[in-house]
C-alpha positions, 0 to 999 in steps of 0.5 A: 351312404345314400339319402332318400330320393336323389340326396346323399344324407351325409351332405345334409349332415355335414351342412347341419354340423357346419351351421352348428359351428357357425352359431358357436363361432358367434357366441361369447363364452365359447372356449378359445381353443374351440373357437380357434378350431372352428375358425379354420374350418367352418366356412371352408366346410361349406365351400367344399360341400358346394364344390361337391354338389357342383360336381354332381350338377356338372354330371347332368348339365354343362356350360351355360346351363350349369351357370344358369342353374348355379346363378338361380340357386345363389343369386336369388337368395343373395338378392332376396336376403339383401333386400330384407337386410336393407329393410331391417337397416331402415328400421335400425336407422329409424330407431338410432341403432345404426348411423347414416354412415353405417347405413350407406356402407351396408347398402354399398356392400350389398350393391357391390356384390361383396355382401353385407354380413353373412351374404359374403358367403353367397357372393364369394361362392357364386363367383368362385363357382363361375370361375371354376365352371369357366376353367372347365369349359376346355375339358382340360383337368390340368388347366382347371387344377392349375388355374384354381391353385393360381387363383388361390395364390393370387387371392392370398397375395391380393388380400394382403394388398387389399388390407394395406390399401383400404383397411385404415384409409378414410374413403369417399362413397365411390371409394367404399364401393370400390373397396367392397367390390375388390374385397368380393372379387379377392375373396372368391379367388381365395375360396376357389381352392376349397370349391376345387377340393370339394369338386375333386372329392365329388369325382372320386367313385364310391367304393362298393362294399370292398372286403366286407359285404355290409360295407363296414370296411369303407365306413371304418376307413372314412371314420379313421380319415375323419379322426386324422383330419380332426386331430390335424385341425386341432393342432393347426388351430393352436398356432393359427386362426383365420377370417375369410370374410375380412381377408385375414388369411395369414400363412396360405399353407396353414390357411388351406391346410386348416380349411381342408380339415373340414374334410374331418366333418365330411368323412365322419358324417359319411361314416355315421348312420343317417341322423335325421335331425342333423339332416333337417338342420342341414337342409335349413342351413342357408336360412339359418346362416342368413338369419342368425345375425342380421335377422336376430335369430341368434339373439332370439335363441339367447333369450330363453337360454339366459334363463337357464344360466340365471337359474344356476346351470353351467355356462356350457348348458346355456350355450348349448340351449342357445344353439338348440333354440336358434336351430329350432327357430331357423328350421321353422323360418325355413319352413315358412319361406318354403311355404310362402316364398318358395322362389327364394330357395327353390334354385338353391335346393336344386343346386344341393341335389346329388346324383342317385348313387351319392358318389363321392367321399 
């Protein structure tokens, strides 16, 4: 599937589906089975998609130029939203919503590049992409694959060590900074295999219409693979859940198997015709991700949805309304940022550009 211009539509559609899953994961009342399924794939999905766009970008630039491009696209949003979070925390401290200890911890999380709240995603993604780019400088694919797998295994081991050292130990301010610093580095190791998997998917050449002139055979293949991965994810989620943010990894085999079920979303989006509304949401996914918790976008989306529930409508309709209202607010906020503060998202948008043929998957 090809999008307009230089964009592959299924990338934006998958990001749109992913951010919907993120919103559902933070709502009370979601069925536990659905929540468990979401937990194993919603964040890995974004790392895999980022690995795919990294592959597309590497076809145009390499080495320092590629690092500069990815840094511009990820660090500027990280710094910008971290500053906004800090200002919001000043207000929360003033009204007593958080205490001084929490205020300091939040600031240290941002300064250590661990990331406060959802900013952990951008910090972990940048470091993982940096490692992956450096591993590829020698043009040795075997070295890159082995380095990626070893880093993932090391990250899973260090996650257990980190939780044992820091989870229940009272810490001084330097100790808190060290804790967050280590956490950010370990998370980037843990998610590196997802970035690598996405990169490999981006390398795969797009089949050209195969045995049917309209390409239906390829779409059916993608749809079938998507359903297969979807079923696999459902099975795994019945026995396992994870939280990459808090380094709750558990069984590495189940962690990465569950995460790779994110390909179910990608394959299904690649098999479907372009859904413009989902593409619009996908293009605004970074802003929605950054704003839905700490900038209270999700809270705002809940307010009209509560009226629906109080009117006697079923809970699922209220949850769906919350997601819809939040997405609308997120898209509007994304438009405002692009209009009045375009520097925040300019580099990130460039990072998401695919090659004109939309190769991969």
